[in-house]
Phi, psi and omega in degrees: 000151183273148180284141173072018184229138174261133184249131173254143186271132175290128180077037181297172188258355180288155185237131176238136177275117184242128174075191183255196182223155174241154187227107170056020175081015179255149172272122183247121184247127183292138175290345182290339181269007176086357177268160175267157180277128178273137177274001181290145175285142173283175177300141182304141179294141180286147178229170180082177181300148175297147178276178185302318180294320180293319179298315181296317182292312181296317181291322180296317178297319178296315179298317183297316180291322179297314180301323181283351183079017180269084186297319182296315179295315179302317181296330182292343178267015177243168180271358173224074189297324181296312180295317181295319181298323180299311183285320180296325175294316180297328181304316180270335186261289183294327182269346176058046179257124183227176176061041185285127174235122183246129180242108179289146172265188180285129180291146173236100187067238180262003182263138180232112172283156178203160177242151182234132168237136183202183178231135175254129184228141177196130174056037178083000178250147178215159180206149178285151176231127178217136181196168177244146176212189178204158177220165175234149178251132180235171177263130180301136185296322182253327183272338183064013177279151170288125184226149174293128178286107190287126172218138178305328180294348173297319183285320174206131184304136177092347178295140180240173182306129177073006167290159177229154170255129181222148173236133180170192176291131184297148179292332178226142176298155176293158177235155166250099180281135178234158180277186185298340181252006177096000178289135184285135179252116182240159177294325181295319183277330182231078189307320184285352174282350184313300179298328180290320177294326176295321177295318180297319179296315183300321186271326189243002182306314178296319183288336184279351171092017179271179175240151187294153173261167166253124189204155168273132182213162171269123171261112189281148179295327178293114184298338182271354183268138178286153173302146177253107179296138178246312180222135179259121177272322179217122184285137167272178176272123181284135173265144181279129179237114179277130178248174177272356186295155172249121183304320181294314179293323181293319179298318178296320179295315179301315182291322183294316184290337180296342182278348183221121180296151178056048180245152177215148179212149176223139172238140185227141172281111191298326185280352181230335187089000182291132177281122181266333180203146173212124183215147178225141173238097185220163177280344176246185182259017183289131179275075182295338180298324181258328190248358181299147180226082183226154174299128186272002180061213189288352172298337178294343181295345172298312181290320180296317178298318176300320178299315181296318179294312183294329179274355181075021180288322179198182176226175180303321180261005179274179187286141172205068186302148184242086179280170181296327184205164177223134176255125176219126177051043176084357180247135178260128179252145180235166168276169173298149182303135177097351179282126179279135178296153176210098184287349181252015184292147170269171177299319179299319180292315181291327178293312184296326179274349183060051179282116181294316187294331178298321181279327178295332180290347174286344190308310181292344180269354178253149170281168181301330182252014182298311180294321179299314180298318180296314181298316183283307188287322185265319187255355177072021182269152166070025178247002177057045181226015176283142178229084188279340186114338172223168180302136180208164179246132181254026172089162178214119177229079188287152173282124182222166173237184180071199182302329180290338174300316178289315183300323180302327184295337179249024174073023174246218177058236186249009177287134176226129178220168174244165173304325176301315179299317185287325174296325177291320177303315181293323177297317177295317181297329186263346179244337182090347180246135172276119176241111184300128181296147176210152183256334179228139182305135178294344180296335184293324182229018176057038174288143174261115185283151180294153178230161178206166185293324183081194187239155177288158178300325180295317179294318179301313182300321181287322178295319177296325177296314179299314185287326177295317179298320181296322181284340183254327181225001183254205186297341182263001188295323181295314181293321185272001181303133175093348180279129180268178178085192177277118186231158175195162183195169173211133177266164176204143174227117184251119179281138182231130178304134176088354178258139179288328180237156180284162172281137181267125178236148178203138173222148181201171176223154172216111184056242185260016180243132173243152179212153177215142181222158177218135175234117181291131184057034179272353180088215181295154184305320182281350186284315185238301183296328179300307177301326178298307180302314180301319180298317181291317179297324180296321182279328188271341186288000000 
């Protein structure tokens, strides 16, 4: 929370009775004014979307009251007046925004775009504020009046329920984040780093040696989210914060994810755990690369293969037959359409082709917690103890029985991972050591990084063999084509209920760099996530 600022909650719970009420379309006249009650019906209540005149009239009244700073009146022209009044009051009070001028644009149906110009003032300092937003006009469910459809983003784009606008001394001094070689990392040059830089400022601003700014910012309802600065009234002194990122790898990651909507990627230096790049292309500011919780599909077969090898079930050159289907606990599992069965396949062959049934046949040879133990003890997943420097998710591989026991082995069922987790899995698989990924050196704040047992040299050699074959002659070959050095990869396609297309997953390595990407509804692993990973490996290698 910011010093010297009062915050009002968007969507607060207090209730104010605003305006009057209508009842069933009848005109009701009080006997107290000496008039008699007429039994005549009033004009029928309007239904359906508001017409053009109603849209213009309702929005104009809302804008006029907002410009005057009359939060209660402005809120009365919305369909949720209590919530609207809370934020509109905060706009003038906690956020110290005055001199509001609103210019509506041409309406499109019931939608009205508009621009806002205003002034933010605090402690003798002031700065201009200008932005664009939009609103929609709907018909009130009970009043049948045309009303502004209340959304916090009407007041400022991107605001969500229970977010607040505040102006004051920043909770954390500004930072100048730099990469591993000292290159400055800015939101303008690396847009998807914006929320991450805010998180780094929130956590390390004091430790970096800067002094606070005076600024207008969004204070998010999510207690784990850093404030988002909007306007700086007085600059503080930025403290320098060195990160593990590589400007070159980050630039490649930013460019690569832009080619596929809802995509995220992470690159890690396998020998140290240092995060070299993290990028997201999303319609929101969510850091899915670090915080995503989605089924990883067949990329999980890296962990499943390691489990089978470590338990002595098979080896890279040992049997892993690929039948057309597998029945387990009443559920029949199939391979992707077009995959030819091979009852004589080895593990290397089934891994490279991404044969689901070959891995599902391990189910009766595993205990309910075999995959869980491998994930936690060898790969460091699912213990809620990663300390990367910013909020992150360290995976979930629960012990289960029934059909999900089988589904977990192919990265479906109840397994949930992020691209960060999968980049770490590949780093462990190719080096034998689990090195918890991190974005800021633990020496800065004495964080204790997570540890795990890791893998034997024999298991590592076999996993590298499996992944190299996949990258050169298997399902990952097209995406990894042209990459030099020591390479390996694994594709994944994760089916999600309600989605027309599967999520695309891909993880790979090139020499000492590993990377993993996920594209929601991107299709097969090599279709979307594969090119993203290949581009990052090409730049980071």
